[in-house]
MARZAPA-783647 format. One line per 8 residues: number of its first residue (from 1); for each residue x, y, z of N, C-alpha, C. Coordinates in steps of 0.2 Angstrom, whole numbers, plus 5000, padded with zeros to 4 digits. Atoms other than C-alpha are relative to their C-alpha. Example, Ala and Ser with C-alpha at 12.3 -4.5 7.8 and 13.67 -1.06 7.14 Angstrom:
1> 5004:4994:5000:5062:4978:5039:5004:5006:5000; 4996:4994:4999:5068:4995:5036:4996:5005:5003
This chain:
1> 4993:4997:4995:4996:4935:4916:5000:5004:5003; 5001:4995:4998:4994:4942:4929:5007:5004:5003; 4994:4999:5001:5008:4953:4932:5005:5002:5005; 5001:5000:4996:5010:4957:4950:5006:5005:5001; 4993:4995:4999:5026:4966:4959:5004:4996:5000; 4993:5002:4999:5043:4966:4953:5005:5005:5003; 4995:4996:4994:5056:4971:4964:5005:5003:4995; 4994:4996:5001:5070:4977:4952:5000:5003:4998
9> 5001:4992:5003:5058:4988:4943:5002:5005:5004; 4995:4994:4994:5061:4997:4962:5006:5001:5000; 4994:4999:5001:5078:4994:4958:5003:5004:4997; 4999:4993:5007:5078:5004:4941:5000:5005:5006; 5000:4991:5000:5071:5019:4950:5004:4999:5006; 4994:5001:4996:5082:5017:4964:5008:5002:4998; 4996:4997:5002:5095:5018:4950:5003:5007:4997; 5003:4993:5003:5086:5034:4942:5003:5003:5004
17> 4997:4991:4992:5086:5045:4959:5005:4997:5002; 4991:4999:4998:5105:5039:4962:5002:5003:4994; 4997:4996:5005:5110:5046:4944:4997:5006:5003; 5002:4993:5000:5100:5062:4945:5004:5003:5008; 4996:4999:4997:5107:5063:4964:5005:5001:5002; 4992:4998:5001:5124:5061:4958:5002:5006:4998; 4998:4994:5004:5123:5074:4946:4997:5008:5006; 5004:4996:4996:5114:5085:4958:5005:5003:5005
25> 4998:4999:4994:5124:5082:4977:5009:4998:4997; 4997:5000:5002:5138:5078:4966:5006:5005:4998; 4997:4995:5000:5148:5095:4962:5003:5000:4990; 4997:4999:5005:5156:5102:4947:5005:4991:4997; 4996:5006:5004:5168:5084:4944:4996:4998:4996; 5005:5003:5004:5154:5075:4940:4997:5000:4995; 5003:4997:5004:5144:5085:4930:5006:5000:4993; 4995:5001:5004:5161:5088:4921:5003:4992:4996
33> 4996:5007:5004:5167:5069:4919:4996:4995:5002; 5003:5005:5004:5153:5056:4919:4998:4996:4995; 5000:5000:5007:5151:5048:4905:4991:5001:4999; 5009:4997:5002:5135:5056:4897:4997:5005:5005; 5004:4997:4998:5127:5063:4909:4998:4998:5006; 5004:5004:4995:5123:5057:4927:4991:4999:5000; 5008:4999:5001:5105:5066:4929:4997:4998:4994; 5003:5005:5006:5101:5064:4910:4998:4992:5000
41> 5001:5006:4998:5103:5047:4910:4995:4996:5007; 5003:5005:4994:5093:5043:4928:4993:5004:4996; 5008:4998:5004:5077:5055:4919:4998:4995:4992; 5001:5005:5005:5078:5043:4904:4999:4994:5002; 5001:5007:5000:5079:5028:4912:4990:4999:5005; 5008:4997:4997:5061:5037:4923:4996:4998:4993; 5005:4999:5007:5052:5040:4905:5001:4993:4996; 5002:5005:5002:5056:5023:4899:4997:4993:5004
49> 5004:5000:4996:5049:5017:4914:4994:4999:4997; 5006:4997:5001:5036:5026:4913:4993:4999:4992; 5002:5002:5007:5033:5023:4895:4997:4991:4998; 4999:5010:4999:5033:5002:4896:4993:4997:5008; 5005:5001:4998:5023:5002:4912:4992:5003:4999; 5008:4999:5004:5007:5014:4907:5000:4995:4996; 5004:5001:5007:5007:5007:4890:4996:4991:5001; 5004:5007:5001:5003:4988:4895:4996:5002:5007
57> 5005:5001:4996:4994:4993:4910:4991:5003:4997; 5007:4999:5005:4982:5002:4899:4998:4997:4995; 5003:5003:5003:4980:4989:4888:4998:4993:5001; 5004:5005:4996:4976:4976:4900:4993:5001:5002; 5008:4998:4997:4961:4987:4906:4998:5000:4994; 5002:4998:5002:4958:4991:4892:4996:4994:4994; 5007:5005:5005:4952:4974:4885:4995:4995:5007; 5005:5002:4995:4943:4971:4903:4994:5006:4999
65> 5005:4998:4999:4932:4984:4903:4998:5006:4992; 5000:4995:5008:4925:4998:4888:5005:5007:5002; 4990:4997:5000:4939:5012:4883:4994:5006:5006; 5001:4994:4996:4928:5027:4891:5000:4998:5008; 5002:5007:4991:4926:5016:4910:5010:5002:5003; 4993:5002:5002:4946:5012:4905:5005:5009:5003; 4997:4995:4999:4952:5031:4903:4999:5005:5005; 5001:4998:4995:4942:5037:4917:5004:5000:5007
73> 4994:5003:4990:4951:5026:4930:5007:5001:4997; 4995:4998:5000:4967:5029:4922:5000:5009:5002; 4997:4992:4998:4967:5048:4925:4999:5001:5007; 5003:4998:4990:4958:5045:4943:5008:4998:5001; 4994:5005:4994:4974:5034:4948:5006:5005:4998; 4994:4996:5003:4987:5045:4938:4999:5004:5007; 5002:4996:4996:4980:5058:4948:4999:5000:5008; 4998:5002:4994:4979:5052:4965:5006:4997:5003
81> 4997:5001:5000:4995:5046:4963:5007:5005:5002; 4996:4993:5000:5004:5062:4958:4998:5003:5001; 5004:4995:4999:4994:5074:4960:5004:5005:5008; 5001:4998:4995:4993:5077:4979:5008:5002:5004; 4991:4996:4996:5015:5078:4984:5000:5005:4995; 4999:4994:5008:5015:5088:4966:4998:5006:5004; 5007:4993:4996:5004:5101:4973:5003:5003:5006; 4995:4996:4992:5011:5101:4992:5005:5002:5000
89> 4993:4997:5003:5029:5104:4987:5001:5009:4996; 5002:4993:5004:5022:5119:4976:4999:5006:5007; 5004:4999:4998:5012:5124:4991:5007:5003:5005; 4997:4999:4997:5026:5124:5002:5005:5004:4997; 4996:4994:5004:5039:5132:4991:4996:5007:4999; 5002:4994:5000:5027:5145:4988:4998:5004:5007; 5002:4998:4996:5023:5150:5004:5008:5001:5004; 4991:4999:4996:5044:5150:5009:5000:5005:4996
97> 4997:4995:5005:5043:5162:4994:5005:5000:4996; 4997:5005:5006:5053:5151:4983:4998:5006:4993; 5001:4994:5009:5054:5168:4965:5002:4993:4998; 5001:5003:5007:5058:5153:4955:4994:4997:4998; 5006:5005:5002:5041:5143:4961:4995:5007:5001; 5006:4997:4999:5032:5159:4968:4998:5005:4994; 5001:4996:5007:5034:5172:4951:4996:4996:4997; 5004:5004:5006:5028:5157:4940:4995:4994:5003
105> 5006:5005:4999:5016:5147:4948:4995:4998:4998; 5006:5002:5002:5003:5146:4938:5004:4998:4994; 4997:5003:5006:5016:5138:4924:5002:4993:5003; 5000:5002:4996:5019:5127:4938:4994:4994:5000; 5007:5006:5000:5001:5121:4942:4996:4997:4995; 5004:5002:5006:4996:5117:4926:5004:4997:4997; 4994:5006:5001:5011:5106:4923:5003:5001:4993; 4999:4999:5006:5016:5116:4909:5010:5003:4999
113> 4991:4998:5000:5038:5120:4917:5003:4999:4995; 4994:5003:5007:5045:5112:4903:5001:5007:4998; 4999:4992:5007:5039:5128:4892:5003:5006:5003; 4998:4996:5000:5043:5139:4904:5006:5000:4999; 4994:4998:5003:5059:5135:4904:5003:4997:4993; 4995:5000:5007:5064:5131:4887:4998:5007:4998; 5003:4994:5002:5055:5150:4884:5006:5005:5006; 4990:4997:4999:5074:5157:4897:4996:4998:5008
121> 5001:4999:4992:5063:5154:4915:5004:4996:5003; 4994:5006:4997:5071:5145:4928:4996:4991:5000; 5000:5008:5004:5074:5126:4925:4999:4997:5007; 5002:5004:4995:5066:5116:4940:4999:4993:4998; 5000:5007:5000:5065:5097:4941:4992:4999:4998; 5006:5001:5005:5047:5100:4937:5001:4999:4993; 5002:5000:5009:5049:5102:4918:5001:4990:5001; 5003:5006:5002:5050:5084:4918:4994:4995:5002
129> 5005:5001:4999:5036:5081:4928:4994:5000:4998; 5007:4999:5006:5024:5089:4916:5002:4999:4992; 4998:5002:5006:5033:5082:4901:4994:4994:5002; 5003:5006:4996:5027:5067:4910:4992:5000:5000; 5007:4998:5001:5007:5072:4913:5000:5002:4991; 5004:4999:5009:5007:5079:4894:5000:4990:4996; 4999:5009:5002:5012:5060:4890:4994:4997:5004; 5005:5003:4997:4999:5054:4901:4993:5003:4997
137> 5007:5001:5001:4986:5063:4894:5000:4998:4992; 4999:5003:5009:4993:5058:4875:4999:4995:4999; 5002:5005:5001:4995:5042:4877:4995:4995:5000; 5006:5003:5003:4977:5035:4879:4997:5001:4994; 5003:4995:5006:4971:5046:4864:5004:4996:4994; 4997:5003:5007:4983:5039:4852:4999:4993:4999; 5002:5009:4999:4980:5019:4858:4995:5001:4997; 5005:5000:5001:4964:5021:4855:4999:5003:4993
145> 5003:4998:5008:4963:5028:4837:5007:4998:4995; 4995:5005:5003:4977:5017:4834:4997:4992:5000; 5001:5005:5002:4967:5005:4834:5000:4994:5006; 4993:5003:4993:4974:5000:4853:5004:4996:4998; 4994:5002:5001:4988:4994:4843:5008:5005:5002; 4995:4998:4996:5002:5000:4856:5008:5001:4995; 4993:4999:5001:5016:4996:4845:4999:5003:4992; 4998:4994:5004:5011:5007:4831:5000:5007:5002
153> 5000:4994:4993:5010:5020:4846:5008:5002:4996; 4992:5000:4997:5029:5017:4848:5003:5000:4993; 4995:4996:5004:5034:5019:4830:4999:5005:4998; 5002:4991:5000:5023:5036:4830:5007:5002:4999; 4999:4995:4997:5030:5040:4841:5009:5003:5000; 4990:5000:5001:5050:5035:4838:5000:5005:4993; 5000:4993:5006:5048:5041:4818:4999:5009:5002; 5004:4997:4999:5039:5056:4823:5006:5006:5005
161> 4994:4995:4995:5052:5062:4838:5006:5001:4997; 4994:4999:5003:5068:5057:4825:5000:5007:4995; 5000:4996:5003:5061:5067:4812:4999:5011:5002; 4999:4990:5001:5057:5086:4820:5007:5000:5005; 4993:4999:4999:5075:5082:4830:5003:5002:4994; 5000:4999:5005:5079:5083:4813:5000:5008:4997; 5005:4993:4999:5068:5098:4809:5005:5004:5006; 4996:4994:4998:5076:5107:4821:5005:5004:5000
169> 4994:4997:5003:5092:5109:4815:4999:5005:4993; 5003:4994:5008:5085:5117:4801:4997:5009:5002; 5002:4995:4996:5078:5132:4811:5002:5002:5005; 4995:4996:4992:5080:5143:4824:5000:4998:5008; 5001:5002:4993:5074:5133:4837:5004:4998:5004; 4990:5002:4997:5089:5130:4850:4995:4994:5000; 5001:5008:5001:5089:5113:4853:4998:4998:5009; 5002:5004:4992:5089:5111:4873:4992:5003:5001
177> 5004:5001:5000:5074:5120:4870:4993:4995:5000; 5003:5004:5000:5066:5106:4862:5002:4995:5003; 4999:5006:4996:5073:5093:4872:4994:5001:5008; 5006:4998:4993:5062:5101:4889:4993:4997:4994; 5009:5001:5002:5047:5098:4877:4999:4993:5003; 5002:5006:5002:5035:5084:4875:5004:4995:4995; 4998:5004:5008:5040:5081:4857:5010:4999:4999; 4992:5001:4998:5059:5081:4864:4999:4992:5003
185> 4999:5008:4995:5057:5064:4872:4995:4994:4996; 5006:5005:5002:5044:5055:4861:5006:4994:4998; 4995:5005:5002:5060:5043:4854:4998:4997:5004; 4998:5004:4994:5063:5038:4873:4992:5000:5002; 5003:5002:4999:5047:5036:4877:4994:4996:4995; 5004:5004:5008:5041:5029:4861:5002:4993:5003; 4999:5004:5000:5053:5016:4867:4995:4996:5004; 5007:5004:4992:5043:5011:4884:4994:4996:4996
193> 5007:5002:5002:5029:5012:4874:4998:4992:4995; 4999:5005:5002:5037:4998:4864:4999:4995:5004; 5000:5008:4996:5042:4985:4876:4995:5000:5004; 5008:5002:4997:5024:4987:4885:4997:4998:4998; 5006:5004:5004:5015:4982:4870:5001:4994:5002; 4996:5006:4998:5029:4969:4869:4998:4994:5004; 5001:5003:4994:5027:4962:4885:4993:4998:5001; 5008:5000:4999:5006:4964:4886:4999:4994:4996
201> 5001:5003:5004:5007:4954:4870:5002:4994:5002; 4997:5007:4995:5019:4941:4880:4995:4996:5002; 5001:4999:4995:5010:4942:4895:4991:4995:5000; 5006:5002:5002:4993:4937:4885:4999:4991:4996; 4999:5008:5001:5003:4920:4880:5001:4995:5003; 4999:5002:4992:5004:4917:4898:5008:4999:4999; 4991:4997:5002:5026:4923:4893:5000:5003:5005; 4996:4994:4998:5037:4935:4901:5003:5004:4994
209> 4995:4999:5004:5044:4945:4888:5010:5002:5002; 4997:5002:4995:5061:4943:4891:5009:5005:4991; 4993:4997:5002:5080:4952:4883:5006:4996:4995; 4993:5006:5002:5090:4938:4870:5008:5002:5000; 4990:4998:5001:5110:4940:4868:4995:5008:4997; 5001:4997:5003:5104:4950:4854:4997:5007:5001; 5002:4994:4997:5095:4965:4862:5004:5006:5002; 4994:5002:4998:5109:4962:4873:5008:5004:4996
217> 4993:5000:5005:5123:4966:4859:4996:5009:5000; 5001:4993:5003:5113:4982:4852:4999:5005:5006; 5003:4993:4994:5108:4991:4870:5009:5002:5002; 4991:5000:4998:5128:4988:4875:5002:5004:4995; 4997:4997:5004:5132:4995:4858:5001:5006:5001; 5003:4993:5001:5123:5012:4859:5001:5002:5004; 4997:4997:4992:5127:5015:4878:5009:5001:4998; 4993:5000:5002:5144:5012:4872:5002:5006:4992
225> 5002:4993:5006:5142:5026:4856:4999:5005:5004; 5000:4992:4998:5136:5038:4868:5005:5004:5005; 4992:4998:4994:5150:5037:4882:5004:5003:4996; 4994:4997:5003:5162:5039:4868:4998:5005:4995; 5002:4992:5004:5152:5053:4859:5000:5004:5006; 5003:4993:4997:5149:5062:4873:5006:5003:5003; 4995:4998:5000:5167:5062:4875:5006:5005:4996; 4997:4999:5007:5173:5065:4858:4998:5010:5000
233> 5004:4994:5001:5159:5078:4854:4997:5005:5005; 5005:4997:4994:5150:5084:4870:4994:5000:5000; 5009:4996:4998:5133:5093:4871:4998:5003:4991; 5001:4995:5005:5133:5094:4854:4995:4998:4993; 5004:5005:5004:5124:5089:4836:5002:4995:5001; 5002:5008:5000:5127:5072:4838:4997:4999:5005; 5002:5002:4995:5123:5071:4856:4993:5001:4997; 5009:4996:5003:5106:5081:4850:4996:4994:4997
241> 5002:5005:5004:5103:5068:4835:5001:4992:5006; 5004:5008:4998:5106:5049:4844:5000:4999:5007; 5003:5002:4993:5105:5052:4862:4994:4996:5005; 5008:5001:4999:5087:5048:4864:5001:4993:5001; 5001:5004:5003:5086:5036:4855:5006:4992:5002; 4994:5005:4996:5104:5025:4859:4997:4997:5007; 4998:5003:4990:5103:5026:4882:4992:5001:4999; 5007:5004:5001:5083:5021:4877:5000:4993:4998
249> 5001:5004:5003:5087:5009:4867:5005:4993:5008; 4996:5002:4995:5100:5001:4883:4994:4999:5007; 5004:4999:4994:5087:5007:4896:4996:4994:5000; 5006:5005:5003:5073:4996:4887:5002:4995:5002; 4996:5010:4999:5084:4980:4890:5000:5000:5008; 4997:4997:4992:5087:4986:4907:4992:4997:5007; 5009:4999:4997:5066:4988:4909:4996:4991:4999; 5004:5009:5000:5062:4969:4902:5003:4997:5005
257> 4996:5003:4995:5076:4964:4912:4996:4996:5006; 5004:4999:4992:5069:4968:4929:4994:4996:5001; 5006:5000:5001:5053:4966:4922:5001:4991:5002; 5003:5007:5000:5053:4946:4917:5008:4997:5008; 4997:5002:4991:5066:4944:4935:5003:4992:4998; 4996:5005:5001:5080:4938:4928:5006:5000:5007; 4996:4999:4993:5095:4934:4940:5007:5003:4997; 4997:4997:5005:5109:4943:4938:5003:5007:5008
265> 5000:4993:4993:5117:4961:4947:4994:5005:5002; 5005:4996:4998:5100:4969:4946:4998:4997:5004; 5003:5005:4996:5092:4956:4955:5002:5001:5010; 4998:4999:4991:5106:4954:4972:4999:5008:5000; 5002:4996:4997:5105:4973:4970:4993:5004:5003; 5009:5000:4997:5085:4974:4971:5000:4996:5004; 5000:5004:4997:5087:4962:4982:5000:5001:5008; 4999:4994:4997:5092:4976:4994:4990:5002:5005
273> 5006:4996:5000:5075:4980:5006:5002:5009:4999; 5001:4994:4998:5083:4998:5009:5000:5002:4992; 4999:4998:5005:5087:4998:4990:4991:5003:4996; 5004:5002:5002:5070:4993:4986:4992:5007:5003; 5002:4996:4998:5061:5006:4995:5001:5009:4999; 4996:4995:5005:5071:5020:4988:4995:4999:4995; 5005:5000:5005:5064:5015:4973:4994:5002:5000; 5010:4997:5000:5045:5018:4979:5000:5006:5003
281> 5001:4991:4995:5049:5035:4989:5005:5002:4993; 4998:4995:5003:5059:5042:4972:4995:5006:4995; 5003:4997:5000:5045:5049:4969:5000:5008:5003; 5000:4996:4996:5044:5060:4983:5010:5005:5000; 4992:4998:5000:5064:5062:4982:5002:5003:4994; 4999:4998:5006:5064:5066:4964:4996:5008:5000; 5004:4996:4998:5051:5080:4970:5002:5006:5002; 4997:4996:4995:5061:5088:4983:5007:5001:5004
289> 4992:5001:5002:5080:5084:4982:5002:5007:5002; 4993:4994:5001:5088:5100:4975:4995:5007:5003; 5001:4995:4995:5078:5112:4985:5003:5000:5006; 4997:5001:4993:5086:5106:5001:5006:5003:5001; 4992:5000:5000:5103:5110:4995:4999:5010:5000; 5003:4993:5000:5093:5128:4992:4998:5003:5007; 5001:4998:4992:5090:5129:5011:5007:5003:5002; 4996:4997:4998:5107:5133:5012:5001:5006:4999
297> 5000:4993:5001:5108:5148:5003:4996:5006:5004; 5004:4994:4998:5094:5156:5013:5002:5006:5004; 4996:4994:4996:5099:5172:5024:4998:4998:5005; 5005:5001:4994:5087:5165:5038:5007:4992:5002; 4993:5005:4997:5099:5148:5038:5009:5003:5002; 4991:4996:4998:5116:5158:5037:4999:5004:5008; 4999:4998:4994:5111:5167:5051:4999:4998:5006; 4998:5005:4996:5108:5155:5061:5006:4994:5003
305> 4991:5005:5000:5122:5141:5058:5005:5007:4997; 4999:4998:5004:5130:5152:5050:5002:4997:4994; 4998:5004:5006:5142:5145:5034:5001:4993:5001; 4997:5005:4999:5140:5129:5033:5003:4993:4994; 4995:5001:5007:5154:5118:5023:4995:4997:4995; 5003:5003:5006:5150:5110:5007:4998:4992:5001; 5000:5006:5000:5152:5092:5013:4994:5002:5006; 5003:4998:4995:5140:5097:5028:4995:5002:4996
313> 5007:4997:5007:5126:5105:5014:4997:4996:4997; 5000:5008:5001:5128:5089:5008:4998:4994:5001; 4999:5006:4996:5127:5076:5019:4992:5001:5004; 5006:4998:4996:5110:5087:5027:4996:4998:4995; 5006:5003:5003:5102:5086:5010:5001:4994:4998; 5003:5006:5003:5104:5069:5005:4996:5000:5005; 5004:5002:4995:5096:5064:5023:4996:5003:4999; 5006:4995:5003:5084:5077:5022:4996:4995:4994
321> 5005:5003:5005:5077:5069:5005:5000:4994:4999; 5006:5004:5000:5075:5053:5011:4997:4999:5007; 5004:5004:4994:5068:5055:5027:4992:5002:4997; 5009:4997:5002:5054:5069:5021:4998:4998:4996; 5003:5005:5001:5050:5058:5006:4999:4994:5002; 5001:5006:4998:5049:5044:5018:4994:5001:5005; 5005:4994:4996:5035:5056:5031:4995:4998:4994; 5004:4998:5005:5027:5060:5013:4997:4993:4999
329> 5004:5006:5002:5024:5041:5009:4997:4996:5006; 5002:5004:4995:5020:5033:5026:4992:5005:5001; 5004:4996:4996:5008:5049:5029:4995:5002:4995; 5006:4997:5006:4999:5054:5012:5001:4994:4996; 5001:5004:5008:5005:5043:4996:4996:4993:5000; 5002:5005:4999:5004:5026:5003:4990:4999:5004; 5008:4998:4997:4986:5031:5012:4996:5000:4995; 5004:4997:5004:4980:5039:4995:4997:4995:4996
337> 4997:5006:5004:4986:5023:4985:4994:4995:5003; 5003:5008:4998:4978:5010:4996:4990:5001:4999; 5006:4998:5002:4961:5021:4996:4998:5001:4993; 5000:5000:5008:4963:5023:4977:4995:4994:4999; 5000:5007:5000:4962:5005:4976:4997:4996:5003; 5007:5003:4995:4948:5000:4987:4996:5004:4999; 5005:4999:5006:4936:5012:4976:5001:4997:4997; 5002:5002:5009:4941:5010:4959:5003:4992:5001
345> 4998:5005:5004:4951:4993:4958:4993:4993:5006; 5005:5004:4999:4938:4985:4974:4993:5001:4996; 5004:5002:5001:4926:4989:4964:4998:4996:4993; 5000:5005:5004:4931:4980:4949:5003:4993:5000; 4996:5008:4997:4937:4965:4958:4991:4998:5000; 5004:5002:5000:4917:4966:4961:4994:4997:4994; 5003:4999:5007:4912:4969:4944:5000:4993:4994; 5000:5006:5002:4920:4954:4937:4999:4993:5003
353> 5002:5006:4998:4915:4941:4948:4992:5000:4998; 5007:4999:5001:4898:4947:4945:4999:4999:4994; 5004:5001:5008:4897:4949:4925:4999:4994:5000; 5001:5009:5005:4900:4929:4920:4993:4999:5003; 5006:5006:4997:4886:4922:4930:4992:5007:4998; 5006:4996:4999:4874:4939:4927:4997:5001:4995; 5005:4999:5006:4862:4934:4912:4998:5003:4997; 5004:4997:5000:4850:4945:4914:5003:5009:4998
361> 5000:4994:5002:4859:4962:4914:5002:5005:4991; 4999:5001:5010:4863:4971:4896:5005:5004:5001; 4994:4996:5000:4878:4982:4905:5007:4998:4999; 4993:5004:5001:4897:4977:4902:5000:5003:5009; 4997:4999:4992:4905:4973:4917:5006:5004:4998; 4995:4994:4997:4917:4988:4925:5006:4998:5000; 4992:5002:4997:4937:4984:4924:5001:5002:4999; 4995:4994:5003:4953:4993:4921:5000:5002:5006
């Protein structure tokens, strides 16, 4: 069953980046009173989406092509999609002399910013991108080692993540440092892997995975529990033990609904072209938005424009956070994606068309 474009998945990306923006642009009141933490929710939604889409994509391509070819194409595709914008952002910030980037450039270049922050270094948005890259390196290997049983991989990730989370409480390891590591995201990524595996299994039967009433009851109960826990216990041990798993269950329900294109509020929200476009450029927004706020702290801006009111800083940062990623999308990201599709997916289509009629060739068809 062909996957095709799912508008509601871009709607979810828009919600995720909106929550992150609310955390960073909303001021101290939002950070203190928003249930659970807006930025944390946005990042967790991105993780579930990532685990879901990458797993389903890998399983589909592994069925069509040899494992080595599939993994090679997977890594090329991820590099083309993510690295140009990432390294361009690093280059600009390095040239501008931003200390958090300039003084720790090797960490950022090697996608280990999360461990830099865990060790007491600056905490930049790059930490979650580092976790994503480490996940992309790990997941294909785990799927191959499991005999292409992604559901088994999901159980391993969730179970290991919970065990490590409990063990951290008995060690001197800082809980926040653990959260920044790939191990601290095993449960949330594992939930994404699980629904990706279930979705792929359903697609092979010609159906789409759907979240039934039981799923939603569990998801809403988990979210309600976490909201109450936030107000009662704050950012303590209870949150450490339950946050990733509980909000992950709720977001898994949302992702399954979006992929099934079910009617409802999410469908209506995703019906707006602007919303879908924000979802499409959400990666660029996430990469750059926080640094626009720092522009107003620079001595050059203060010297030229004086002290800009907080509302003016916030409005300017929001506008720049939309405009710059839009330019990046049209001038760099979208053309590179089209080039990647022509080079990789175009060759795949030719191979798939030719393989059934090629009775003499002993070479497996290339796909994935």
